[in-house]
C-alpha positions in Angstrom: -0.1 0.4 -0.5 3.1 2.1 0.5 4.4 1.8 -2.3 1.6 2.3 -4.0 0.7 6.1 -1.6 4.2 7.0 -3.0 4.1 6.1 -6.5 0.9 7.7 -7.5 2.7 11.2 -5.2 5.8 10.5 -8.5 3.0 9.8 -10.7 1.7 13.5 -10.4 4.0 15.2 -9.1 3.7 15.5 -6.0 6.0 15.2 -3.0 6.3 12.3 -1.6 5.1 12.8 2.1 4.4 10.1 5.0 0.8 8.9 5.4 0.2 9.7 8.5 1.7 13.0 8.0 -2.3 12.8 5.6 -4.1 11.7 9.1 -2.4 14.9 11.1 -2.9 17.4 8.3 -6.5 16.1 7.8 -7.4 16.3 11.4 -6.4 20.0 11.3 -8.0 20.9 9.1 -11.2 19.5 10.8 -10.7 21.3 13.9 -9.7 24.5 11.9 -13.3 24.5 11.0 -14.8 23.3 14.2 -16.0 19.2 13.7 -16.8 18.5 16.8 -13.9 17.2 18.8 -15.6 13.8 19.2 -16.5 12.9 15.4 -12.4 13.8 14.6 -11.7 11.2 17.2 -14.8 8.7 15.3 -12.4 8.8 12.2 -8.8 8.8 13.2 -9.6 5.5 16.1 -9.4 7.7 19.1 -11.4 6.1 21.9 -11.4 9.5 23.4 -11.1 13.6 22.3 -8.7 13.8 24.9 -6.5 12.6 22.9 -8.0 13.6 19.7 -7.3 17.4 21.0 -3.8 16.2 23.3 -2.0 15.7 19.6 -4.4 17.8 17.1 -5.0 21.4 18.8 -2.2 22.5 19.9 -0.8 23.0 15.9 -3.1 24.7 15.3 -3.1 28.8 16.4 -6.3 29.7 14.9 -7.8 27.2 17.9 -6.6 29.7 20.0 -7.3 33.0 19.3 -11.0 31.5 18.5 -11.6 30.4 21.8 -10.0 33.9 23.3 -12.4 35.6 20.5 -15.2 33.9 21.7 -14.5 35.6 25.5 -14.5 38.8 24.7 -17.4 38.4 22.3 -18.2 36.2 26.1 -17.2 39.1 29.2 -19.5 42.2 26.6 -21.6 44.4 27.6 -24.8 43.5 25.7 
C-alpha cells in the first residue's frame, strides 16, 4: 500500500510524504473548521477525545484565537 501511495504521488509530481502526514493534516483541518472533536476522534479511531485534542489542537494557533475571540464576545457588555 505504501509503495502504491508513493508511486501515485510521483506520477502526479507531488512531494513524497508519509501517510501519517495526511492523517495529521486531515485532523488539523477538520478541527480548524470547528468540526466536533468527538467526530474527529471517531474518524481517527481514538476512543477518547483527549488524545485527539492533545495531539492536534495545539498545532493550530487559529483555534486559540477563536477561543479568545469567543471569550471577548461573551464578556462584552450587552
